[in-house]
VOPAGU-2260 file (C-alpha; in pm, 1 decimal, decimal comma):
REM VOPAGU-2260
SITE   aa  ch    i         X         Y         Z
SITE  MET   A    0   -2322,9    3279,6    5387,5
SITE  ILE   A    1   -2528,0    3512,7    5540,1
SITE  LYS   A    2   -2362,5    3721,5    5284,2
SITE  TYR   A    3   -2469,3    3531,5    4963,5
SITE  TYR   A    4   -2827,8    3582,4    5081,8
SITE  LEU   A    5   -2843,7    3939,2    5177,5
SITE  LYS   A    6   -2719,9    3969,9    4794,0
SITE  LEU   A    7   -3028,3    3768,9    4703,3
SITE  LEU   A    8   -3256,9    3933,9    4847,7
SITE  ALA   A    9   -3067,5    4274,0    4673,9
SITE  PHE   A   10   -3142,8    4094,2    4363,7
SITE  ARG   A   11   -3511,3    3986,0    4398,9
SITE  LEU   A   12   -3584,1    4385,6    4576,6
SITE  SER   A   13   -3347,2    4585,9    4289,7
SITE  PRO   A   14   -3640,2    4596,1    4023,9
SITE  PHE   A   15   -3881,8    4738,8    4273,8
SITE  LEU   A   16   -3661,0    4960,7    4395,5
SITE  VAL   A   17   -3547,7    5092,8    4029,4
SITE  ALA   A   18   -3935,5    5067,4    3945,8
SITE  LEU   A   19   -4035,2    5337,0    4192,6
SITE  GLY   A   20   -3741,0    5576,9    4143,1
SITE  ILE   A   21   -3532,3    5485,1    4470,3
SITE  ASN   A   22   -3227,2    5491,8    4292,7
SITE  LYS   A   23   -3209,0    5793,3    4171,4
SITE  LEU   A   24   -3321,2    5949,1    4475,1
SITE  VAL   A   25   -3051,4    5851,0    4660,3
SITE  TRP   A   26   -2847,0    5931,3    4389,1
SITE  LEU   A   27   -2958,2    6291,6    4445,2
SITE  PHE   A   28   -2898,2    6243,8    4830,6
SITE  THR   A   29   -2494,9    6067,3    4786,5
SITE  GLY   A   30   -2360,6    6203,2    4417,6
SITE  ALA   A   31   -2176,5    5879,3    4380,3
SITE  ARG   A   32   -2030,7    5986,4    4042,2
SITE  GLY   A   33   -1695,9    5732,9    4056,8
SITE  HIS   A   34   -1732,6    5351,9    4090,4
SITE  ILE   A   35   -1466,0    5052,4    4102,8
SITE  LEU   A   36   -1613,6    4775,3    3967,9
SITE  MET   A   37   -1460,8    4431,1    4085,3
SITE  PHE   A   38   -1442,8    4084,9    3862,1
SITE  HIS   A   39   -1276,6    3745,0    3908,1
SITE  ARG   A   40   -1402,8    3549,5    3600,9
SITE  VAL   A   41   -1534,2    3573,5    3311,6
SITE  VAL   A   42   -1617,7    3233,4    3174,1
SITE  PRO   A   43   -1934,9    3088,2    2922,0
SITE  LYS   A   44   -2228,0    2962,2    3181,3
SITE  ASP   A   45   -2111,3    2621,3    3364,2
SITE  GLN   A   46   -2417,2    2406,9    3421,9
SITE  ARG   A   47   -2279,7    2162,7    3687,1
SITE  LYS   A   48   -2388,0    2231,3    4015,1
SITE  ARG   A   49   -2216,9    2509,6    4180,5
SITE  ILE   A   50   -2136,8    2645,5    4581,7
SITE  HIS   A   51   -2274,5    3014,8    4620,9
SITE  ASN   A   52   -1883,2    3117,7    4672,7
SITE  HIS   A   53   -1831,9    3092,4    4329,8
SITE  LEU   A   54   -2102,1    3190,9    4118,0
SITE  SER   A   55   -1978,7    3546,2    4343,3
SITE  LEU   A   56   -1642,1    3535,1    4165,7
SITE  GLU   A   57   -1788,1    3457,1    3811,8
SITE  ILE   A   58   -2037,6    3626,3    3497,8
SITE  THR   A   59   -2078,9    3497,4    3105,5
SITE  PRO   A   60   -1941,8    3741,4    2882,4
SITE  GLU   A   61   -2284,7    3762,6    2798,8
SITE  LYS   A   62   -2296,3    4022,7    3128,9
SITE  LEU   A   63   -1964,5    4130,1    3100,3
SITE  ARG   A   64   -2070,7    4341,4    2779,4
SITE  GLU   A   65   -2380,1    4457,5    2875,1
SITE  ILE   A   66   -2254,4    4663,3    3163,3
SITE  ILE   A   67   -2005,2    4813,2    2965,5
SITE  SER   A   68   -2314,3    4881,2    2746,0
SITE  PHE   A   69   -2478,9    5032,4    3030,4
SITE  PHE   A   70   -2172,5    5246,7    3196,4
SITE  ILE   A   71   -2117,5    5367,5    2750,5
SITE  LYS   A   72   -2479,2    5478,9    2780,2
SITE  HIS   A   73   -2478,4    5675,6    3106,1
SITE  ASN   A   74   -2169,6    5850,1    2957,0
SITE  TYR   A   75   -1981,0    5754,3    3233,4
SITE  ASP   A   76   -1621,5    5774,7    3087,0
SITE  VAL   A   77   -1445,2    5361,6    3115,0
SITE  ILE   A   78   -1133,3    5497,5    3251,4
SITE  SER   A   79    -818,5    5354,8    3386,3
SITE  LEU   A   80    -653,2    5291,8    3728,3
SITE  ASP   A   81    -387,2    5568,2    3653,7
SITE  GLN   A   82    -664,4    5863,3    3600,3
SITE  ILE   A   83    -826,1    5845,6    3901,2
SITE  GLU   A   84    -711,9    6075,0    4110,0
SITE  LYS   A   85    -777,3    6319,9    3794,5
SITE  TYR   A   86   -1160,5    6197,7    3814,2
SITE  ARG   A   87   -1174,7    6176,4    4206,2
SITE  GLN   A   88   -1116,0    6612,1    4217,2
SITE  SER   A   89   -1387,6    6664,4    3891,6
SITE  ASN   A   90   -1759,5    6609,9    3865,7
SITE  LYS   A   91   -1773,8    6367,2    3612,6
SITE  LYS   A   92   -1858,2    6027,8    3624,1
SITE  PHE   A   93   -1669,9    5731,3    3585,9
SITE  VAL   A   94   -1596,4    5413,3    3629,3
SITE  VAL   A   95   -1326,1    5196,9    3615,4
SITE  PHE   A   96   -1259,7    4770,7    3530,9
SITE  SER   A   97   -1085,0    4564,6    3758,9
SITE  PHE   A   98    -991,0    4169,7    3803,5
SITE  ASP   A   99    -862,6    3988,9    4115,2
SITE  ASP   A  100    -568,5    3703,6    4088,4
SITE  GLY   A  101    -476,6    3676,4    3754,7
SITE  TYR   A  102    -645,3    3433,7    3572,1
SITE  LYS   A  103    -654,1    3325,8    3222,1
SITE  ASP   A  104   -1022,6    3371,1    3107,3
SITE  ASN   A  105    -905,3    3745,1    3170,7
SITE  LEU   A  106    -768,9    3666,9    2865,8
SITE  LEU   A  107    -933,3    3437,8    2634,2
SITE  PHE   A  108   -1312,5    3584,6    2743,0
SITE  ALA   A  109   -1292,5    3947,4    2865,8
SITE  TYR   A  110   -1026,4    4116,4    2636,2
SITE  PRO   A  111   -1184,2    4091,3    2361,9
SITE  ILE   A  112   -1473,1    4251,1    2478,7
SITE  PHE   A  113   -1312,1    4542,0    2629,2
SITE  LYS   A  114   -1083,2    4536,2    2303,3
SITE  GLU   A  115   -1459,6    4572,2    2125,0
SITE  PHE   A  116   -1528,6    4870,6    2313,6
SITE  GLY   A  117   -1166,1    5067,0    2418,5
SITE  CYS   A  118   -1215,0    5020,1    2722,6
SITE  PRO   A  119    -921,9    5013,1    2948,8
SITE  PHE   A  120    -875,4    4794,2    3214,1
SITE  THR   A  121    -706,5    4674,3    3550,8
SITE  ILE   A  122    -541,8    4264,3    3641,4
SITE  PHE   A  123    -384,9    4214,2    4002,2
SITE  VAL   A  124    -175,4    3938,8    3959,3
SITE  GLN   A  125    -124,0    3669,0    4223,3
SITE  ASN   A  126     244,7    3576,6    4154,1
SITE  SER   A  127     220,8    3295,0    4195,8
SITE  PHE   A  128     -76,0    3185,5    3959,6
SITE  PRO   A  129     209,3    3246,0    3703,5
SITE  ASN   A  130     488,4    3171,9    3852,0
SITE  GLY   A  131     306,9    2769,1    3883,1
SITE  ASP   A  132     250,7    2732,4    4322,6
SITE  ALA   A  133     -65,8    2858,8    4366,5
SITE  PHE   A  134    -316,0    2617,8    4559,6
SITE  ILE   A  135    -620,4    2738,2    4444,8
SITE  TRP   A  136    -797,7    2604,1    4715,3
SITE  TRP   A  137   -1139,3    2762,1    4652,9
SITE  TYR   A  138   -1246,3    2627,4    4362,5
SITE  LEU   A  139    -983,5    2277,8    4469,9
SITE  LEU   A  140   -1233,8    2316,3    4738,0
SITE  GLU   A  141   -1555,4    2340,5    4542,9
SITE  ASP   A  142   -1476,5    2038,3    4340,1
SITE  PHE   A  143   -1352,3    1838,7    4691,3
SITE  LEU   A  144   -1733,5    1919,4    4871,0
SITE  LEU   A  145   -1913,2    1861,4    4557,2
SITE  GLN   A  146   -1807,2    1489,8    4517,0
SITE  GLN   A  147   -1823,7    1413,9    4933,1
SITE  ASP   A  148   -2082,6    1336,7    5165,1
SITE  ASN   A  149   -1902,4    1330,1    5497,1
SITE  ILE   A  150   -1608,0    1612,9    5600,1
SITE  SER   A  151   -1345,6    1507,6    5838,6
SITE  ILE   A  152   -1001,8    1727,7    5918,4
SITE  LYS   A  153    -898,7    1744,6    6177,6
SITE  THR   A  154    -545,0    1987,0    6292,8
SITE  GLU   A  155    -332,7    2124,2    6610,5
SITE  LYS   A  156    -618,2    2414,9    6590,6
SITE  PHE   A  157    -894,2    2334,5    6344,8
SITE  THR   A  158   -1131,8    2057,3    6349,1
SITE  LEU   A  159   -1504,2    1987,0    6139,1
SITE  GLU   A  160   -1656,1    1640,1    6119,2
SITE  VAL   A  161   -2027,5    1701,9    5967,7
SITE  SER   A  162   -2161,7    1540,8    5688,7
SITE  VAL   A  163   -2227,9    1719,6    5380,6
SITE  ASP   A  164   -2506,6    1584,0    5211,1
SITE  SER   A  165   -2693,5    1844,2    5014,8
SITE  ILE   A  166   -2581,9    2146,9    4864,5
SITE  LYS   A  167   -2650,4    2396,3    5181,6
SITE  LYS   A  168   -2459,6    2202,1    5436,9
SITE  LYS   A  169   -2170,9    2233,5    5167,7
SITE  GLU   A  170   -2228,7    2579,9    5138,2
SITE  ALA   A  171   -2156,6    2577,3    5493,8
SITE  VAL   A  172   -1941,0    2346,1    5544,1
SITE  PHE   A  173   -1735,4    2582,0    5259,5
SITE  TYR   A  174   -1781,0    2915,5    5468,2
SITE  LYS   A  175   -1681,0    2757,5    5752,4
SITE  ILE   A  176   -1315,0    2618,3    5626,4
SITE  ARG   A  177   -1217,5    2933,9    5389,7
SITE  ASP   A  178   -1310,1    3139,0    5786,3
SITE  ALA   A  179   -1063,9    2914,4    5903,2
SITE  ILE   A  180    -788,4    2914,7    5623,3
SITE  ASN   A  181    -822,5    3301,9    5653,2
SITE  ASN   A  182    -764,9    3369,8    6017,3
SITE  GLY   A  183    -499,9    3094,4    6018,1
SITE  SER   A  184    -642,6    2861,0    6219,9
SITE  LEU   A  185    -646,7    2577,7    5936,8
SITE  PRO   A  186    -267,7    2656,1    5728,4
SITE  LEU   A  187    -249,3    2641,8    5352,7
SITE  ASP   A  188      17,9    2413,1    5436,8
SITE  LYS   A  189    -161,4    2163,7    5623,2
SITE  PHE   A  190    -511,3    2177,7    5379,5
SITE  ARG   A  191    -306,0    2140,3    5075,5
SITE  GLU   A  192    -167,7    1817,5    5290,8
SITE  ILE   A  193    -526,6    1741,7    5330,2
SITE  LEU   A  194    -682,2    1755,2    4999,8
SITE  THR   A  195    -312,5    1569,3    4854,4
SITE  LYS   A  196    -371,3    1240,0    5017,5
SITE  LYS   A  197    -711,9    1233,8    4901,6
SITE  GLY   A  198    -579,0    1229,3    4542,9
SITE  VAL   A  199    -723,2    1575,3    4450,7
SITE  ASP   A  200    -432,0    1683,1    4218,5
SITE  TRP   A  201    -388,0    2076,0    4258,4
SITE  LYS   A  202    -111,6    2162,8    4050,4
SITE  ALA   A  203    -285,3    2025,2    3725,6
SITE  GLN   A  204    -558,3    2251,6    3781,8
SITE  LEU   A  205    -386,0    2543,8    3812,1
SITE  LYS   A  206    -228,3    2546,8    3477,0
SITE  GLY   A  207    -576,7    2554,3    3345,3
SITE  TYR   A  208    -710,5    2835,3    3563,8
SITE  SER   A  209    -415,7    3110,2    3588,1
SITE  LEU   A  210    -183,2    3313,5    3294,0
SITE  THR   A  211      99,0    3285,5    3261,9
SITE  TRP   A  212     385,7    3523,9    3261,0
SITE  GLU   A  213     446,7    3577,7    2873,5
SITE  GLU   A  214      43,9    3573,0    2883,9
SITE  ILE   A  215      76,4    3920,5    3117,3
SITE  ILE   A  216     373,5    4027,3    2948,3
SITE  SER   A  217     179,3    4066,9    2628,9
SITE  LEU   A  218    -136,1    4172,0    2776,7
SITE  SER   A  219      71,6    4463,3    2944,9
SITE  ASN   A  220     217,1    4594,9    2619,8
SITE  ASP   A  221    -155,7    4734,5    2530,6
SITE  PRO   A  222    -270,8    5064,1    2666,6
SITE  LEU   A  223    -585,8    4924,4    2790,9
SITE  VAL   A  224    -436,0    4709,5    3048,2
SITE  THR   A  225    -321,0    4767,7    3325,7
SITE  ILE   A  226     -80,6    4545,1    3603,9
SITE  GLY   A  227    -141,6    4586,7    3927,0
SITE  ALA   A  228      17,3    4368,8    4228,1
SITE  HIS   A  229    -234,2    4145,1    4460,6
SITE  THR   A  230      55,1    4006,6    4700,3
SITE  VAL   A  231     269,8    3695,7    4576,9
SITE  SER   A  232      55,1    3371,7    4714,2
SITE  HIS   A  233    -303,9    3563,3    4871,7
SITE  ARG   A  234    -288,6    3540,4    5183,9
SITE  ALA   A  235    -525,8    3720,1    5436,0
SITE  LEU   A  236    -246,7    4020,2    5517,2
SITE  LYS   A  237    -397,5    4047,3    5838,1
SITE  SER   A  238    -328,7    3664,3    5933,4
SITE  LEU   A  239      56,8    3770,2    5849,9
SITE  SER   A  240     362,9    3890,3    6061,6
SITE  GLU   A  241     484,8    4242,9    6014,1
SITE  GLU   A  242     771,7    4157,4    5819,3
SITE  GLN   A  243     564,2    3862,8    5619,8
SITE  ALA   A  244     260,0    4068,4    5479,4
SITE  TYR   A  245     539,0    4283,2    5379,6
SITE  ALA   A  246     722,7    4075,3    5243,8
SITE  GLU   A  247     403,5    3930,8    5014,7
SITE  ILE   A  248     357,6    4272,7    4912,7
SITE  LEU   A  249     715,9    4390,0    4759,9
SITE  LYS   A  250     797,5    4115,6    4677,8
SITE  SER   A  251     479,0    4103,2    4436,6
SITE  ARG   A  252     528,4    4431,8    4286,8
SITE  ASP   A  253     909,3    4393,7    4278,1
SITE  GLU   A  254     889,1    4106,5    4000,6
SITE  LEU   A  255     582,2    4198,4    3835,0
SITE  GLU   A  256     813,0    4526,3    3784,9
SITE  LEU   A  257    1128,8    4287,6    3668,8
SITE  ARG   A  258     922,4    4073,6    3436,8
SITE  LEU   A  259     702,9    4362,3    3265,0
SITE  GLN   A  260     979,0    4604,3    3281,3
SITE  LYS   A  261     750,6    4921,2    3356,1
SITE  LYS   A  262     654,4    5014,6    3727,0
SITE  VAL   A  263     351,4    4890,8    3890,7
SITE  ARG   A  264     159,6    5111,5    4071,6
SITE  HIS   A  265    -186,0    4986,0    4216,8
SITE  PHE   A  266    -253,5    4683,6    4479,6
SITE  ALA   A  267    -565,9    4523,4    4544,9
SITE  TYR   A  268    -616,4    4337,4    4912,1
SITE  PRO   A  269    -660,8    4034,0    4874,9
SITE  PHE   A  270   -1025,2    3887,4    4980,5
SITE  GLY   A  271    -956,9    4286,3    5094,2
SITE  SER   A  272   -1228,4    4319,0    5343,9
SITE  ARG   A  273   -1199,2    4431,8    5721,7
SITE  LYS   A  274   -1156,3    4068,8    5839,3
SITE  GLU   A  275    -854,9    3995,2    5603,5
SITE  VAL   A  276    -702,1    4382,2    5645,9
SITE  SER   A  277    -626,6    4587,6    5933,5
SITE  ALA   A  278    -506,5    4955,7    5969,2
SITE  ARG   A  279    -117,1    4870,0    5933,5
SITE  ASP   A  280    -172,6    4644,0    5597,0
SITE  VAL   A  281    -319,6    4993,6    5477,5
SITE  MET   A  282      43,8    5159,3    5619,0
SITE  LEU   A  283     277,4    4913,2    5486,9
SITE  VAL   A  284      83,0    5022,7    5152,2
SITE  SER   A  285     174,4    5378,4    5145,1
SITE  GLN   A  286     466,3    5282,1    5292,4
SITE  LEU   A  287     613,2    5148,3    4940,0
SITE  GLY   A  288     420,4    5424,3    4743,4
SITE  PHE   A  289     139,0    5257,3    4586,4
SITE  ASP   A  290     -23,0    5529,7    4390,3
SITE  THR   A  291    -376,1    5283,1    4509,4
SITE  ALA   A  292    -480,1    5058,0    4651,7
SITE  VAL   A  293    -820,9    4905,2    4626,4
SITE  THR   A  294   -1046,6    4688,1    4887,2
SITE  THR   A  295   -1359,2    4481,1    4874,1
SITE  ILE   A  296   -1520,5    4703,4    5077,5
SITE  LEU   A  297   -1851,3    4761,6    4894,0
SITE  GLY   A  298   -1894,4    5129,9    4799,9
SITE  ASN   A  299   -1795,4    5403,7    4599,4
SITE  ILE   A  300   -1552,8    5631,2    4544,0
SITE  ASN   A  301   -1502,2    5983,1    4624,5
SITE  LYS   A  302   -1225,0    6296,5    4678,5
SITE  TYR   A  303   -1166,3    6231,2    5011,7
SITE  GLN   A  304   -1067,4    5872,7    5087,6
SITE  GLU   A  305    -752,8    5744,7    5100,5
SITE  THR   A  306    -616,6    5643,8    4768,0
SITE  THR   A  307    -428,0    5287,8    4971,5
SITE  GLN   A  308    -784,0    5226,1    5095,6
SITE  LEU   A  309   -1011,5    5232,2    4800,6
SITE  PRO   A  310   -1378,1    5077,8    4774,9
SITE  ARG   A  311   -1519,8    4866,1    4484,5
SITE  ILE   A  312   -1862,0    4712,0    4376,7
SITE  THR   A  313   -1863,4    4383,0    4384,9
SITE  ILE   A  314   -1999,3    4208,2    4003,5
SITE  ASN   A  315   -2075,8    3911,6    3989,7
SITE  ALA   A  316   -2378,0    3677,8    3846,4
SITE  LEU   A  317   -2635,5    3819,7    4064,5
SITE  THR   A  318   -2560,8    4152,0    3909,8
SITE  SER   A  319   -2888,0    4267,6    3767,3
SITE  LEU   A  320   -2948,7    4564,2    3608,8
SITE  SER   A  321   -3129,1    4655,7    3864,0
SITE  VAL   A  322   -2898,4    4554,6    4116,8
SITE  LEU   A  323   -2666,3    4781,2    3927,9
SITE  LYS   A  324   -2843,8    5059,5    3899,1
SITE  MET   A  325   -2886,2    5026,4    4331,5
SITE  GLN   A  326   -2487,1    5019,9    4349,8
SITE  VAL   A  327   -2372,2    5302,0    4178,7
SITE  SER   A  328   -2692,7    5494,6    4305,1
SITE  GLY   A  329   -2473,5    5446,5    4654,5
SITE  LEU   A  330   -2704,9    5273,5    4881,6
SITE  TYR   A  331   -2673,9    4928,1    4856,6
SITE  SER   A  332   -2261,3    5033,3    4962,9
SITE  LEU   A  333   -2445,1    5257,5    5336,7
SITE  PHE   A  334   -2616,4    4969,3    5428,0
SITE  ASP   A  335   -2372,8    4744,5    5332,2
SITE  ASN   A  336   -2125,1    4958,2    5613,7
SITE  GLY   A  337   -2338,8    5050,3    5842,5
SITE  PHE   A  338   -2312,0    5355,9    5748,1
SITE  ARG   A  339   -1915,3    5332,5    5855,7
SITE  GLY   A  340   -1748,6    5438,8    5559,5
SITE  TYR   A  341   -1483,2    5277,6    5417,8
SITE  LYS   A  342   -1190,9    5267,6    5577,9
SITE  VAL   A  343   -1138,3    4909,1    5672,8
């Protein structure tokens, strides 16, 4: 919740900062020339009530077109992840477009726009999406909360009994449940059981959200599209044992390579913040020989960062052009990371 209100504050302040030329002054100081953008979904505008977390996962096709045009207008090279090491060592301005999870709208709405501009992009696929056994709890939870006035969850390590009779309360509860799932105190299988008993058909929902293997293979055959690994089941690696985390990463890559008949060289950590990724997980990714791995830590790209924990810039419904200008200047990443750098 705090993160959302900080994003809202940035959204409101950025036009004034840009009008004062702060972004240009900061850019002279940071020298931020490279950026990896993180998207999840590209969908037409939805008129329903929403919980803020999902506005942070979605943009419209019009917004995607606007963002691509921004970088082209400002003379950035739009590159694939395969090219990033070469560009990191140069003085050229560059940007990488990346999508997490493997939503069907990446094909339906994003892909035609990238084709139109001739721009490359990456999709990090979590295998449980095309395998048909993903439990997309973040959207199921949103729909469930929007239909309820009270929530009661009791498990061995997590108990929550609370009223959710306003959007603000629903949002607060969403984040409590999200954190409990990600830290392991509310196991996904238990949460799935709870929702199933409430009549939620999670398998039926998945079909509308997920790319199929046939669609992923078709996308992969286009030189503009790079497919990366994103684990088998999208669990926070930090909450798993070393053996479990290793299997999540390795099996994800192995199946992708078998299906696509090509090497998978890039990885994205599920959730990707310091809460969900540890130094151990970075070590595992390094041992497995990925060329790059990306986090969700806010930051710009330079030639000194470790290639297995590269930061990204999150793009969402609150990413106006003013916000984007401040993000690429490097100012927001400095504040967001508390000047700690970009390591997990």
